[in-house]
N, C-alpha and C positions, 0 to 999 in steps of 0.2 A: 464451427457451428456458424450457419446461415440463420440471421434472425432478419425482420421486417420491422418498421415502425407502425404504430397504432395511432390512431387519431384520438387525442385526449383534450378534449373543449376545442380550442383555437389552436392547439399546438401538437406536436406529436411526442411519444412515448416509445421507449423502448425497454422491453420486460427482461431483468436480469433473471436466470434460473435460479433455482434455491442452491444446486449444487457449485456454481461459480461463487455465490455468495459467502458459502461457507468456505470455500478455498480461500478468498480473500479476505475472512473473518470481516465481514460486513454485515448491517443488518440496515433495516428500514429507517435508522436514526445515523446512521452514518453518513457524514458530510461527503460529497463525492465532487472532486475538480475535474471539469470539461477543459480540454486544451486540443489543440491540434498543431500536425506538423505540416500543414498546408496540403495534406493528401489523404490525412486520416485522422479520426476522430481517438482522442485516448481519454479513457474515463479512470480516474484513480482516487482511493481511497485519500481523504486528505489526513496527512499525519501530523501529527503534534510535534510541532518543530523543537518547542521547549523541553518535552519530555527526550526526543533525539537525542537532544545536544547534552542533557544529562548523563545518556547513557553510555554516548560516546566518550564524554569526559571520565566517568568511572571505569569504562573498559581500557584507556589509554591508562590510568590510573594502574589498575591492575596488572596490567600488561607491561608497565615500568618496573613496578615492585615484585612482581613474581617471572620476569622473563626468563631468567635461567631455569628455574623449575619447570615452566611451561615445555620451554627449547628441550631440556631432558624426555619431558613426557613425548614430544613430539616422534622422538627417534623410536 
């Protein structure tokens, strides 16, 4: 998909189409982080790092406690 910037006051804006917003599970209130690798603009939804950390710890606990069962189910 090719997009062009539009003028928004003294700035430029990029319109993100609704299907892309739905795919990324973002809405108008979602904070977005802009970064660059020097050649590209990278736009990412801001992740709740505390929530992701809690999820990771929970998954590690479950995997440790149920490793044998999960291994059997994977077969």
